[in-house]
C-alpha positions as CSV (number, residue, x, y, z in Angstrom):
1,M,6.3,7.5,-24.7
2,I,3.9,6.2,-22.0
3,K,0.8,8.1,-20.9
4,A,-0.6,8.4,-17.4
5,I,-4.4,8.0,-17.8
6,I,-5.6,7.8,-14.2
7,S,-4.3,9.7,-11.3
8,I,-5.9,9.6,-7.8
9,L,-4.3,12.9,-7.1
10,F,-6.3,14.8,-9.6
11,L,-9.3,12.4,-9.8
12,T,-9.3,12.6,-13.6
13,V,-10.5,9.3,-15.1
14,N,-10.3,8.3,-18.8
15,V,-10.5,4.6,-19.5
16,S,-11.8,4.6,-23.1
17,T,-8.6,2.9,-24.3
18,F,-8.2,0.5,-21.3
19,A,-9.5,-3.1,-22.0
20,M,-10.6,-4.3,-18.6
21,T,-10.5,-7.9,-19.8
22,V,-6.7,-7.7,-19.9
23,K,-5.0,-8.4,-16.5
24,P,-2.9,-5.4,-15.5
25,V,0.7,-5.6,-14.1
26,Y,0.7,-4.3,-10.6
27,I,3.8,-2.5,-9.6
28,V,4.5,-1.2,-6.1
29,H,7.0,1.6,-6.0
30,V,8.5,2.8,-2.7
31,N,10.0,6.0,-4.0
32,L,12.9,7.5,-2.0
33,G,15.0,8.7,-4.9
34,N,14.8,9.4,-8.6
35,T,12.4,7.5,-10.9
36,Q,14.9,6.2,-13.5
37,L,14.7,2.7,-12.2
38,S,10.9,2.6,-12.1
39,Q,10.6,4.2,-15.6
40,N,12.9,1.6,-17.1
41,V,10.9,-1.3,-15.6
42,I,7.6,0.2,-16.7
43,N,8.9,0.8,-20.2
44,E,10.0,-2.8,-20.4
45,V,6.6,-4.1,-19.3
46,L,4.9,-2.0,-21.9
47,R,7.1,-3.2,-24.8
48,S,5.2,-4.9,-27.6
49,D,5.8,-8.6,-28.0
50,K,3.9,-10.7,-30.5
51,N,3.8,-13.6,-28.1
52,F,2.0,-11.7,-25.4
53,E,-1.1,-9.5,-25.1
54,K,-0.4,-6.0,-24.1
55,R,-0.9,-5.4,-20.4
56,P,-1.4,-2.0,-18.8
57,V,0.5,-1.1,-15.7
58,I,-1.2,-0.2,-12.4
59,L,1.5,1.8,-10.5
60,L,0.9,2.0,-6.7
61,R,3.2,4.6,-5.2
62,P,2.2,5.1,-1.6
63,N,2.5,8.6,-0.2
64,L,5.5,8.4,2.2
65,D,5.0,11.8,3.6
66,V,2.0,10.9,5.8
67,Q,2.6,9.7,9.3
68,N,1.1,6.2,9.0
69,N,2.3,5.3,5.6
70,P,2.4,1.5,4.9
71,F,6.2,1.1,4.9
72,A,6.8,3.1,8.1
73,V,8.9,5.7,6.4
74,S,9.9,8.3,8.9
75,K,11.0,11.9,8.5
76,Y,13.3,11.8,11.4
77,S,16.1,9.4,10.4
78,H,15.9,5.6,11.0
79,Q,13.6,4.5,13.8
80,F,15.5,1.6,15.4
81,G,13.4,1.7,18.6
82,L,15.3,-0.3,21.3
83,S,16.7,-2.8,18.8
84,R,20.3,-1.4,18.8
85,Q,21.5,-1.1,22.4
86,N,24.8,-1.9,24.2
87,G,26.6,-3.2,21.2
88,E,24.0,-5.8,20.4
89,I,21.0,-6.2,18.1
90,H,17.7,-7.0,19.7
91,M,15.4,-8.1,17.0
92,N,12.5,-8.5,19.4
93,Q,12.7,-4.8,20.1
94,T,12.3,-3.8,16.4
95,P,9.4,-1.3,15.8
96,L,6.6,-3.0,13.9
97,L,4.0,-1.6,11.5
98,N,1.0,-0.3,13.4
99,D,-2.7,-1.1,12.6
100,K,-3.2,1.9,10.3
101,M,-0.1,0.9,8.3
102,V,-1.3,-2.8,8.1
103,A,-4.7,-1.6,6.9
104,W,-3.1,-0.6,3.5
105,F,-2.1,-4.2,2.9
106,S,-5.5,-5.5,4.0
107,D,-7.2,-3.0,1.7
108,L,-5.3,-4.4,-1.3
109,E,-6.0,-8.0,-0.4
110,R,-9.7,-7.3,0.1
111,R,-9.8,-6.0,-3.5
112,N,-7.8,-9.0,-4.8
113,I,-4.9,-6.7,-5.8
114,K,-1.8,-8.9,-6.0
115,P,1.3,-6.9,-6.9
116,D,3.7,-8.5,-9.4
117,I,6.7,-6.2,-9.1
118,F,8.3,-4.4,-6.2
119,I,10.6,-1.4,-6.7
120,I,12.4,0.5,-4.0
121,N,15.0,3.2,-4.6
122,G,16.9,5.8,-2.7
123,H,20.1,5.9,-0.7
124,H,20.7,2.5,0.8
125,L,22.6,1.9,4.1
126,V,23.7,-1.7,4.9
127,G,22.3,-3.0,8.1
128,M,19.8,-0.1,8.3
129,G,17.6,0.4,5.3
130,F,16.9,3.3,2.9
131,Q,17.0,7.1,3.0
132,S,15.7,9.5,0.4
133,D,18.6,10.7,-1.8
134,G,17.0,14.1,-2.6
135,T,17.8,17.4,-0.9
136,T,14.6,19.4,-1.7
137,E,13.7,21.7,1.2
138,T,10.1,21.4,2.4
139,G,10.1,24.6,4.5
140,K,9.0,22.6,7.6
141,L,10.9,22.0,10.8
142,N,11.4,18.6,12.5
143,Q,11.3,17.9,16.2
144,F,14.9,19.2,16.6
145,G,13.9,22.6,15.1
146,Q,15.9,21.8,11.9
147,S,14.6,22.0,8.4
148,I,13.0,18.9,7.0
149,D,14.3,18.0,3.5
150,L,13.8,14.8,1.5
151,E,17.0,13.4,2.8
152,D,15.4,12.9,6.2
153,R,12.9,10.3,4.9
154,S,14.1,6.9,6.2
155,L,12.9,3.3,6.0
156,Y,14.2,0.8,8.5
157,L,14.3,-2.5,6.7
158,Q,14.0,-4.7,9.7
159,T,10.6,-3.2,10.5
160,L,9.3,-4.7,7.2
161,I,11.0,-8.0,7.8
162,Q,9.8,-8.4,11.4
163,S,6.3,-7.2,10.5
164,Q,6.1,-9.7,7.7
165,N,6.7,-12.4,10.4
166,T,4.0,-10.9,12.6
167,F,1.1,-10.0,10.3
168,P,-0.2,-12.6,7.9
169,V,-1.6,-10.1,5.5
170,V,1.8,-8.4,5.2
171,K,3.5,-11.8,4.7
172,R,1.1,-12.6,1.9
173,F,1.8,-9.3,0.2
174,F,5.5,-9.9,0.0
175,E,5.0,-13.6,-0.9
176,N,3.0,-12.5,-4.0
177,I,5.9,-10.4,-5.5
178,K,7.6,-12.1,-8.5
179,L,10.3,-9.6,-9.4
180,V,12.1,-7.1,-7.2
181,F,14.3,-4.2,-8.3
182,V,16.4,-2.5,-5.6
183,G,17.9,0.9,-6.3
184,G,20.6,2.6,-4.3
185,C,24.1,1.8,-3.2
186,E,24.9,-1.7,-2.0
187,G,21.3,-3.0,-1.9
188,L,22.6,-6.5,-2.4
189,S,26.0,-6.1,-0.6
190,N,27.2,-8.7,1.8
191,L,29.6,-7.7,4.5
192,E,29.8,-11.1,6.2
193,P,33.1,-12.8,5.8
194,K,33.3,-15.7,3.3
195,E,35.8,-17.8,1.6
196,F,36.2,-17.5,-2.2
197,G,37.5,-19.9,-4.8
198,T,36.1,-23.0,-6.4
199,H,35.3,-24.4,-2.9
200,G,34.1,-21.1,-1.6
201,R,31.7,-21.1,1.3
202,A,29.9,-18.9,3.7
203,L,31.2,-19.0,7.3
204,A,29.0,-20.1,10.2
205,P,28.3,-17.5,12.9
206,D,30.2,-19.5,15.6
207,E,33.2,-19.8,13.3
208,I,33.1,-16.0,12.6
209,R,33.0,-15.2,16.3
210,S,35.7,-17.7,17.2
211,R,38.1,-16.5,14.5
212,Y,37.4,-12.8,15.4
213,L,38.2,-13.4,19.0
214,N,41.3,-15.4,18.2
215,G,43.5,-13.0,16.2
216,Q,41.6,-12.8,12.9
217,S,39.6,-9.7,13.5
218,L,40.8,-8.0,10.3
219,L,39.7,-11.0,8.2
220,M,36.4,-11.4,9.9
221,A,35.3,-7.7,10.5
222,G,37.2,-6.0,7.8
223,D,40.3,-3.9,7.3
224,I,40.1,-0.1,6.9
225,A,43.5,0.1,5.2
226,Q,42.5,-2.6,2.7
227,R,39.0,-1.1,2.2
228,T,37.3,-4.4,3.2
229,G,34.4,-5.5,5.3
230,L,32.3,-4.0,8.0
231,A,35.1,-1.9,9.5
232,Y,35.8,-0.1,6.2
233,Y,32.0,0.4,5.6
234,K,31.6,2.1,9.0
235,D,34.7,4.3,8.4
236,D,33.4,5.2,5.0
237,L,30.0,6.3,6.4
238,V,31.7,8.6,8.9
239,R,34.0,10.2,6.3
240,T,31.2,10.5,3.7
241,Y,28.4,11.7,6.0
242,P,30.1,13.4,9.0
243,G,26.9,15.2,9.8
244,G,25.0,11.9,10.3
245,F,27.5,9.4,11.7
246,T,30.4,9.4,14.2
247,K,32.8,6.9,15.7
248,N,32.8,8.6,19.1
249,E,29.8,7.7,21.3
250,K,30.1,11.1,23.0
251,N,29.3,12.8,19.7
252,E,26.1,10.9,19.2
253,V,23.1,13.3,19.1
254,C,19.7,11.9,20.2
255,L,16.5,13.5,21.4
256,D,16.2,10.6,23.9
257,R,19.7,10.3,25.1
258,I,19.0,7.4,27.5
259,N,17.2,5.1,25.1
260,K,19.2,6.4,22.1
261,Q,16.1,7.2,20.0
262,H,15.3,9.9,17.5
263,C,18.9,10.5,16.7
264,E,20.4,13.1,14.3
265,V,24.0,11.8,14.6
266,Y,24.5,8.1,15.1
267,D,27.4,6.3,16.7
268,V,28.2,3.7,14.0
269,N,29.7,1.3,16.6
270,R,26.3,1.2,18.4
271,I,23.9,0.9,15.4
272,L,26.3,-1.4,13.4
273,P,27.9,-3.6,16.1
274,V,30.5,-6.1,15.1
275,S,28.4,-8.8,16.9
276,G,25.9,-8.5,14.0
277,L,28.4,-10.6,12.0
278,W,27.8,-13.7,14.2
279,D,24.6,-13.2,16.2
280,G,22.4,-14.9,13.5
281,S,20.6,-11.7,12.5
282,H,22.5,-11.5,9.2
283,I,21.8,-7.8,9.0
284,Y,24.9,-7.2,6.9
285,N,24.0,-9.9,4.4
286,M,21.6,-8.1,2.1
287,P,21.1,-11.0,-0.4
288,L,19.8,-13.1,2.5
289,Q,17.8,-10.2,3.9
290,M,16.0,-9.7,0.6
291,K,15.3,-13.4,0.3
292,K,13.6,-13.2,3.7
293,L,11.5,-10.3,2.6
294,F,10.6,-11.7,-0.8
295,P,10.6,-15.5,-0.3
296,N,8.9,-16.4,-3.6
297,A,10.4,-13.9,-6.0
298,L,11.8,-15.3,-9.3
299,G,14.6,-12.6,-9.2
300,I,15.8,-9.8,-7.0
301,F,18.2,-7.4,-8.7
302,G,20.2,-4.6,-7.2
303,F,23.7,-3.0,-6.7
304,N,26.1,-4.6,-4.3
305,T,28.5,-1.7,-4.9
306,P,28.0,2.1,-4.9
307,S,25.4,3.0,-7.4
308,P,25.8,5.8,-9.9
309,T,23.7,9.0,-9.5
310,K,21.9,8.2,-12.8
311,P,21.4,4.5,-12.9
312,G,18.9,4.5,-15.8
313,P,21.3,3.6,-18.6
314,I,22.5,0.5,-16.6
315,W,19.0,-0.9,-16.2
316,M,18.2,-0.1,-19.8
317,S,21.4,-1.9,-21.0
318,A,20.6,-5.0,-18.9
319,F,17.1,-5.3,-20.3
320,T,18.3,-4.7,-23.9
321,E,21.1,-7.3,-23.6
322,A,18.7,-9.8,-22.0
323,R,16.2,-9.4,-24.8
324,K,18.9,-10.0,-27.4
325,N,20.3,-13.1,-25.7
326,S,16.9,-14.7,-25.0
327,G,15.3,-13.9,-28.4
328,S,12.4,-12.3,-26.6
329,E,10.9,-8.9,-27.4
330,N,10.0,-8.3,-23.8
331,I,12.1,-9.7,-20.9
332,I,9.6,-9.1,-18.1
333,L,6.3,-10.3,-19.4
334,P,7.4,-13.9,-19.9
335,L,8.4,-14.0,-16.2
336,L,5.0,-12.8,-15.2
337,S,3.0,-15.0,-17.6
338,S,0.9,-17.9,-16.3
339,E,1.4,-19.6,-19.7
340,F,5.2,-20.0,-19.3
341,N,6.4,-23.1,-17.4
342,L,8.9,-22.8,-14.6
343,E,11.9,-24.1,-16.7
344,S,11.3,-21.5,-19.4
345,K,11.1,-18.8,-16.8
346,K,14.2,-20.1,-15.2
347,Q,16.1,-19.8,-18.4
348,I,14.9,-16.3,-19.2
349,L,15.6,-15.2,-15.6
350,Q,19.2,-16.4,-15.9
351,K,19.6,-14.4,-19.1
352,L,18.6,-11.3,-17.3
353,R,20.9,-12.1,-14.4
354,V,23.9,-12.5,-16.7
355,S,23.0,-9.3,-18.5
356,W,22.7,-7.4,-15.2
357,T,26.2,-8.6,-14.1
358,K,27.6,-7.5,-17.5
359,A,25.8,-4.2,-17.6
360,T,27.0,-3.1,-14.2
361,A,30.6,-4.2,-15.0
362,Q,30.6,-2.1,-18.2
363,L,28.8,1.0,-17.0
364,N,29.5,1.3,-13.3
365,K,33.3,1.6,-13.4
366,R,35.4,3.8,-11.2
367,L,39.0,5.0,-11.4
368,I,40.7,4.7,-8.1
369,N,44.4,5.6,-7.7
370,G,44.9,5.3,-11.5
371,K,43.3,1.8,-11.6
372,T,39.9,1.0,-13.1
373,I,37.7,-0.8,-10.6
374,F,34.8,-2.8,-12.1
375,R,31.9,-2.3,-9.7
376,V,30.0,-5.4,-10.6
377,S,26.6,-6.2,-9.2
378,G,24.5,-9.3,-9.0
379,S,21.1,-10.8,-8.2
380,V,19.5,-13.6,-6.3
381,S,16.6,-16.0,-7.0
382,P,14.5,-17.3,-4.1
383,A,12.4,-19.4,-6.5
384,F,15.4,-21.0,-8.2
385,P,18.1,-21.3,-5.5
386,D,20.4,-23.4,-7.6
387,L,21.0,-20.3,-9.8
388,D,22.7,-18.4,-7.0
389,A,24.0,-21.2,-4.9
390,N,27.6,-20.2,-5.7
391,G,27.0,-16.5,-5.2
392,I,25.1,-13.5,-6.6
393,F,27.2,-12.9,-9.8
394,A,25.8,-14.6,-12.9
395,Y,27.9,-15.6,-15.9
396,D,27.6,-17.5,-19.1
397,E,29.2,-21.0,-18.9
398,N,32.5,-20.1,-20.5
399,Q,32.6,-16.4,-19.5
400,M,35.6,-15.3,-17.4
401,A,34.7,-13.7,-14.1
402,Y,35.6,-10.2,-13.1
403,T,38.2,-10.0,-10.4
404,T,35.9,-8.1,-8.1
405,A,33.0,-10.5,-8.7
406,P,34.1,-14.1,-8.2
407,K,31.9,-17.0,-9.6
408,F,32.2,-18.8,-6.2
409,A,31.2,-16.6,-3.3
410,P,28.3,-18.3,-1.5
411,Y,26.2,-16.1,0.9
412,E,24.2,-18.9,2.5
413,L,25.5,-21.8,4.7
414,C,24.0,-24.5,2.7
415,E,22.5,-25.0,-0.8
416,K,18.8,-25.5,-1.2
417,N,17.9,-28.6,-3.2
418,S,14.4,-27.8,-4.5
419,I,14.2,-25.5,-7.6
420,E,10.4,-25.5,-7.7
421,I,8.8,-22.2,-7.1
422,K,7.0,-21.9,-3.8
423,R,3.3,-21.7,-3.9
424,T,1.9,-18.3,-2.9
425,A,-0.7,-18.4,-0.1
426,Q,-4.3,-18.3,-1.3
427,I,-6.0,-15.0,-0.5
428,K,-9.6,-15.1,0.7
429,I,-11.8,-12.4,-0.8
430,D,-14.8,-10.9,1.0
431,P,-17.8,-12.4,-0.9
432,N,-20.0,-9.6,0.3
433,Y,-17.8,-6.8,-1.0
434,Q,-19.4,-4.6,-3.7
435,P,-17.7,-1.7,-5.5
436,K,-19.0,1.5,-4.1
437,T,-19.1,3.2,-7.5
438,G,-20.7,0.4,-9.4
439,Q,-17.7,0.3,-11.7
440,D,-14.8,-2.0,-12.2
441,P,-13.0,-2.9,-8.9
442,I,-9.8,-1.3,-10.3
443,L,-11.5,2.1,-10.7
444,D,-13.2,1.5,-7.3
445,L,-9.7,1.1,-5.8
446,L,-8.6,4.4,-7.4
447,K,-11.6,6.4,-6.1
448,N,-12.2,4.8,-2.7
449,M,-9.0,3.4,-1.3
450,N,-9.1,4.6,2.3
451,Y,-5.5,5.8,2.3
452,K,-4.8,9.5,2.4
453,N,-3.3,10.9,-0.8
454,E,-2.6,7.5,-2.2
455,Q,-0.8,7.9,-5.5
456,I,-2.0,5.4,-8.1
457,Q,-1.6,5.6,-11.9
458,L,-2.9,3.5,-14.7
459,I,-0.3,3.5,-17.5
460,E,-0.6,2.0,-21.0
461,N,0.8,2.6,-24.4
462,P,-0.8,5.4,-26.4
463,E,-2.8,4.3,-29.5
């Protein structure tokens, strides 16, 4: 059982068992759901391994209930700004992080805090982002006079991606991340059309548009009857969440009706236009979107199918299976170690990728019309692009593929040749900075981080 020793919320500090000479593992957790995923990752990091020195965990879980939180999480549904208008996606109109939000990233960098792992969980919506999957009433009313509950907390993914391209400090933050774990439904789903088979390929935007306009709309944009593609996804949103989505533009409910902002009920055809399949934005290609956001990550893991309500056993099974197959007592520490060479990390990462595919197939099944559907999920590796060049599903060499998870399903137009990990940008530290408390910079961060109600914990194994 792990023990939380430091909590900024209660300002209780006990570091008698924490060896400051050991470099901690920094984990950023954007919490929009339950904590089963983060708990499994933390447990794995803290597992004893005779080949590695024990490393405590510094868990940074930003308070998402304050107005200027660093990930622009809103209490009033997704804030698209003017980026979804007239059946088109306008990336240059995407709302960006403001100065107060960016200050959080600058504060970490000034203290030389370089996160190793990024975890985000909650209810994921393809082409949009994440929403909180809880329903706890807060007793407060939103701008529409309706009760605010946890389900109203929303994160628009494009705000992070576009802000990363705008603010160098935000870009460096995401470049530092080595492992990413995405919770929620379809966090690695890809609704763009593609060709399967041994010569499978992703289709170019111009080809998608041409084939869509020339009689192949069902192949390109999906078929509701066959439960495929973008068309079925939008139909499923309306049927599953009739209070939040509609297919009739007249039923869309927005505070700003002219600019279609601050909406309670969204027209799916407006916010998820079919043109997004060929306009180059790739908003429906989540593997590619995650690669953009985390360009140097060794591995990015998530569901590309609906996720179960309690995903903990799946993550635990994947970690256990990967340890068994790799002969390692800890599957995460080797990937974070500076002592391991790239080839060794690549081999261990592939073991974890294979185990994740297998665990999701075994534990995320669903019975539909009397037939068992294997809801298999995958992973991508920006650092080792040859590992996922044929698609996100990882298999052992002689392992047979699941029917719903083909071995050949590329999600990018071309393969990347280099398998060398990209170098993370060097961070400049303020040479004149002095800890205000006269203690270790980590404790200084906990006591003086200028971010309201920041939630930070130092976690280590009990003696």
